[in-house]
N, C-alpha and C positions, 0 to 999 in steps of 0.2 A: 869082589870082595861079596860074599852075602849081604842080601838086606838087612837080615836080621842083625848082623855087625854095623852097618851102616845106619841104621835107626837108633841103635846102642850110642854110639859115637854122637851123633846128632844131639840126642838127650842130653847127655854128658856136656857137649857144648853150651847147650841150653841153660844147664844146672850152673856151670861156672860162670857164663855169662851175668845168671842172676846174681849171683854169690859176690861177684865182682863188681857189678852196678847197684849193690845194695847199699843204704848210708844208713847214719845216725842222725837223728833228726830230735832236736829240744823244741819243746812248746810252752809257750806261756800263754795260756788261756784266759778267757773271761766267761764266766756263767749265763745263764739262762739263753734267749735264742742267738747268743755270739757261739756258744758252744756247739749248737745244733749242725752251724756251718763249719766250724772248725772240725768238728768229729767225722762230718763228711769229708773231708778233706783227708784226715788220718787215717782212717780207715783203707781209704783208697793207697796211700801208701804203705798202709801193711800189707794190703794184697798184693802190693808189687816187692814185698819183700826187704821194705825197710823197716830199721828198729827206732821204734818212737818210745820216746820219754815226754812224759805230759807232767808239770809241775802243778802240784795242788796244794792247798793250805788245808790245815785240820777240818776247819769250816767250808762246807761247799752246800752249795744249793740244788744242783743240778748233774753235776758230773759227780758221777759214782767209780770212786777207786778202786774198788771191788769189780768193775768192769772186767770181763775175760775176753773181749772181742779183740784179744791180742795188743791192746796197749801197754804200756808200761808205766807205772804212775807212782811219782817221786813225791811223797805228800811231806811237808814242813809244820811244824806245830806253830800257831796262832796263841797270843795271849787273851782272845776273846774267845767268848762260846757261842754256838752257833745259834742260842736262841738269842743271845743279844743283837748278832747281825741280821737275822731276819726282822725283830722287833725295830731295827733302827731303818730297814729297808720299806718295812710296811709304812712307817710315820712318814717317811718320806715321800712314797707313793700315794698317801692319802690326802699329804699337803697339795701335790701338784696337782691332784683330781680332782678334789673337791674343795680346797679351803682357796683355791684362784677361781672360784667361780665369780664371774663378772669381772675380775681383772681387765684390763687393757693388755694388748698385744706387751705392749712396753714393760709392764709391771712384771707379766709372766716371764718373760726373756728374763728379766732382773733376777726372780725369783729361780728361776733354773738354773744361771749361772752359778747363784750361791750354791745351791742342792749340788751341780756338778763340783764346786770347787770342795764342798764335803767330803763328797765319795771321792774325790783325788786325794783328799787329806787320809782318807781309810787305807786306800789302795797303796798309799806310801809304806802305812804301817803295815802292810801286807808285804811290801817288797822287801822293807828294812828285814823282815823274820826271814826271809830268804836270802839276801845278799852279802846280810852278816853273819850268815852261819857259813862259819869258816871251814867245818867239818862238810856240811853239804858242797859247799863250793868247789873244795877239793877234789872232791868225790865227779864231780862235773867235768872237772877240769880234767882229770885222769883219762874219763871215758872217752873223749876225742870224740866230739860232735862234728857235722860235718855243715850244720846250718840250724839256725833256731827261728822257728815261725812264731810272730806274737801278734795279739789282737793289739792293734795300736789304741784303741778307744781310752785306753790309758797307758802310761809309761811303764816302764820296768824291762819288758824286752829287750829292750836298745841296751840297757845300762849291762844286763846279764850278757849280750851279745859282746860288749864292749871288754867285760871283764874276763871273757872267756876265749876272746879273740877269734869268733867264727863270725859267718855272713848271716844277715838279719834279713828275713821277710815279712813284710807288715801283712797284715791281713785288717782292712778296715770297711767300714760302713760309710761313715760321715763321723765330721769333729765341730766343735762349736766354730762357726762362720767358717767351715773349710779352712781353718787356721794350720791344721798339721801338712794338709796337702801343700795349700799357698806357702807358709813359710819353712817346715822342715821336710817338705818332698819338692818344693818348687816351680810349683805347677802354676802357670799363668791363670790370672783371675780377673778377667776383664770386669768392671762391677756393672758396666753397661747391660750387658746381656746374659750374666751369668749370676743367679741368685743365690746368694750365702744361704748356707744351712740357716735353720729355725726361722728364715724369713716369709715363708708361706706364698713364695713369687715363682712364677715362672719365667720362660727367657725372652717373654714379651711384654715389657716392661711400659707404662705410662712415666711421662717426667715426673709425676710425684711419689710412683713406686720406685723409680730410680734413686730418689732421695732417700726414701725408706731403706732400701738396700745397699746405699752408701754408709747411712747413720749406724743401721745392725752390726755392719761390718769393723766401722769403728769402734762400737761397743765392744765387740769380740775381741777386736787388737788392744783395746784398752786392758782388757781382763786377760789377756794372755801372760802377761809377765807376773801375773798375781800365781797362775799354775805353774809358771816355771820356778818361780822363788820357793812353791811346796816341795820341789825336787832336787832342784840343783845341789843344796848342802848335803843331801844323800849323795849324791852322783859324785860331790867332790869326795866325802867322806871313803866312798866305797872305792873310787878309781885313785886315790891319793894325790890328785892334780886339779885345779880349777877346770870346769868345763861347761856347757849348756847343754839344755835340753834340747835346743835348736841342731846342736852339733851334733848329738848323737843318735837322735831319732832321723836327721838327715843324712846318716851313714846307710840308712836301708839299701838292700841291694833291689829289691823289688817289692813294689804296693802292690798287692790284689784286691782290689776295689769291688765290693760285692752287689754291684749292679752293672747295668748292660742297657743299649742304647735304645731298647725296648720301653726302659724307666727312664734315662738321664735326657736331658737337653743336649743338645750338639755343643761343645764347647773344648777348648784347648787342653791336652793331655800330653804326658812326657812319654819317651819308650819305655822308661821302667815303670810305668803303672800299668795293670792289665786288668781288664774286667770280668767279672767269674761270676757275676750276679744270677742265682738261680741254680747254683751249681748242686743243691739239695734236693731239687725235685726230681721225680720220678714219676713213671706209668701210675695210675692208678690200681690197687689190689682190690680183689673182693671184699665184700663189707663183712663183718659178723651176721651172721644167720637172722639174728633179732631185729637187726638194725635194716637188713637188707628189706626185711618185710616192710618194716614203716614206709621205708624209701618208697617201694614198689606201691603202696596202698596209698600213693599221694597222686595214682593216675594220670591224666593230661597235664596237671598243672604243675608239677615236679614238686622238688624241694629249696629250700633256703638253707644254708650253712649259716649259724653265728657263732663267731668266737672274739674274745677279745684278748687272747693271749694268754699265755702263762703266767704273766705276772699279776693280772687284774683277776681274782678269785671270787669275787664276788662285788656286790654292788649295794646303796643306800634302798630300802625297800621302795621309796620314793621312785628311783629310777628304773628299778626292776620291775616296778608294777605298770610304768607307763609304757616301756618296751614291751612287756608280756602282752598289754593291752592293743599295742599296735599289731605285734605278731598274730594276734588271736583274730584278726579283721580281713587276713590275706586267705587265700583259697590253697596256698601251698602250705606243705608239711614245712616244719622247721625242726633243726637240730640245733640244739642251742650247748655249747659247753658253759656250764655255770656251777659253781660249788655252793653258792650263798641259799638262804631261806628262798623257797618255793614261793613265787611271787603269787598273791590272792587273785590275780587278773590273768594268770596262767590259761590259754585257751586248751582245746583237746587238738588242734592240730600241732602244736609244739610239745615238744620232749627234752630235756635239761638232761645232762650226761656230765659227770666227773672230768672226762677224757674224750675224745671222738678222733678217729682216724681222718685228722682235716685234708690230707692230700688223696686219699682215696675218694672222700667226698666229694672234694672239688671236680675231681675228674670223672667222677660218677655222670651218666647222659641225662639223669634227671633235674642236675642241679641248675637251677636258674639264677642264682644269686648268693652274696657273700656278704653277710654283714662283718665288717673287721675293724678293729683299731686300729690301722694302718701298719703294724706291723713289715719291715721288709721281708721277712718270710713268707710272712701271709700272702703277701700282694704278689710274690712270686711265684708263688703255688698256683692263684689266681690267673696270673698270666699264664703260664705254662700250658692251664687246661681250658684258657679262656672264657673265663666267670666274670662278668659287669661286680662292680663292688659298690657297698654301700659305705662308707666310711665313717666313722666315730672316732676321731683321733683325739688324742687326750694330752700325751707330754713328747718331750724328747723329738726325734725325727719322724714322728707320727703324722702331724698335721703337713709338713713338706710331703711327705709319701703322698697322701692324699691329694695336695695340692698337684702333684705331678697326673696322676691317675686322672684327676679332673680335666686337667689341662688336655690330656690324651683321649677325653671322652668316654673313659671306661669306667667312670663313678660319678657318685653323686655323694657329696659331703652333708653331714648332720653334726649341728653343734652339740658336744655332749654336754656341757653347762646349761644352755638355753633350750634343748630339745623338749618339744610336746608328743604325745600321742599321736598328733596330727601329723607333726613333722617325720618322724618314722613312718608314719603309714604312707605319706606321701612318696618320699625316696623311695620305698621299696616296690609302690607302683609303678614309680618313673623308670626305675632301672628294668624291673621285670617286663613292663609293658611297651616301652619303647625299644624298638629293635635295633635302634643307633647303638646302645651301650653294648648290646653283645655282639655286632659288628666290630666295633671298636676292639673290643676285648679279642674278639679272634684273630683282629689284625694283629697285634700287640703278640698274640700267641705264635702267628707266623714267624713273626720277625724273629722272636726269641729261638724258636726252633732252627729256622736257616742259619745256621752258622758253621762253619766249615769245619771248627773243631768244638766239643761240648764243653759249655764252661767247666766244669770237675777236671777233664783232661788237661784244660788248659791252666789251670791253678798247678796241678801237679806237675805236668811240663816244665812252668817255670821253678818249680822247687827243687825239681832234680838238675834243670839247669845251673841253678846256682850253686848245687852240691857239686857238678861235673867241673865247672870252671873257677870253684874257689872264689866264687862272687859274679857280678855283671858289672862292674866298673866301666865297661864301654857304654852301657846305657845311662849313666849317671850324669845328668849336666853339670857343664862347667859353673852353671851359675853357683851351686853348693859353695865354690871357692872364692866366692865374690861378698865383699860387704854390701850392705843395703843401697848405698849411694855409687857404688860403682854398677851394681845390678840395674840400676835406673837412669845410668851414665850421668849421673847429676856431677860426677867431675869432670867428664868429657865437656857438658853443657858449659860449666864454670871455665872451663879452659877458654873453650869457642866462644864464650861472653867477653872473657878477658882480652881477648885477641881483638875481638870486634872493637872493643871500648879500647884499648892501645892504640889501634889504627884511627879510630875517630879522634884520639886525644893528638896524635902527632900528626894527622893532617889538619886539624885544627891548631895547632900551635904553628905549625908551617904556614897555614893560610894567614894567620895573627901576623908572622914575621914579615910574612912578603907584605902586608899591608902596611906596616910601619916601615919599613925599607922604602915601599912606593910611597908614603906620606913625606919621609924624611926627602928623598929624590926632587918631589913637588915643591916642598917649600925652598930648598936651595935654588932651583929654577927659578922661581918668583923672585928670589933676594938678588939673583943676578939681574 
């Protein structure tokens, strides 16, 4: 057969294989940094020929329904306006960042739980607008999706999966006190060496730190039912039968955890949990011409990259001025992502930008340090490129993230509420001038890159695996089918204790009976 025809046949086979292996993927995303990770996965799925539908409300912050990258957006209406939602979000963030100034860790935890409960109530209203929209749900049912990918920071994706009877894949960074992973995912969580989220602890704890870890875990356990109650009435109404949040979320086939062992402390996990941290990281691209000139002007001193993420757009005058005063005293050039009023103390070595190509800057050979709020995406970009950090955590998982980097020797922490110009300056000098921080950052980078499969490929593989096999039930632990007392073997322990008690009781009774018999025999002999 001529080579031309062989090539055509091979091409046709590849095309047919691509068509046969493509599937329909439904997506329940979250906004802000969560969307960055999710979109990276979705873009790769599109490249592999899958049809992707993203469920988005009419009010969005970062998700763009007009995106022409090959994603299909199913927009459903909301009763609130974008301005109302933005205002609510900004008020909540302002309270978390500024009004908690001077609060104890415990009071901050309590306020964060309250804020999350408010967010949960808002997410429930969003979920209602979707699942109770009969026309839209019928349309989704008729499309025949093969899998749904859900950001599990808040529920609803699991409810959609249950209503459409399709396999569910969770994407998750962290939950309050590891509650989702522990109760919904069935992950063992020994509190003796597994720090719960929001504890700011490491895996090496003193006795009092283990007490603290236990108390925070109990606090989160106490709060969990209040989250469940918010959702379970909606679940009952939508499904037409009683159920629990634990039951529906626990039906997930796979949990894609957005960290890896370069970040995590060693701990037990389950076969249906996969680590895909840093999947959004890429090699650095060239900088814009003007920015490259500024970077090159730093000479041998290099540059410092500064960003507090997409959610914190500005600071109070007091905070911005004390930070700018510290930056002005270092020989490095500083590129600061900042939209607020230009600080009066801003030095000639510092430039502010509405937006910066953060990944490209962190990958630049002149970058000496990264000042970060401690968001997971930014931390992973720093790990990817081997850049040491100055952490300025403010809320949510940020203090925990920086605690992990401190424990691994790649970061110094500065307290946002109490920091002074001197504190920031000392932290910068320590990270830039002490070579151990750079060495530890490079060690983490080598660990991250030394994987048999890239994080993005691993995430996509497991999603496609679930699609091919209509689930992954063989990886799901039997713990999900046990009650809490069966899981902890309390019924077995109770049975064994009862057996021991019965045995002791019978032996005691026999001994007493024998003693009485012997006593009566002795009396008869004496009488005789």
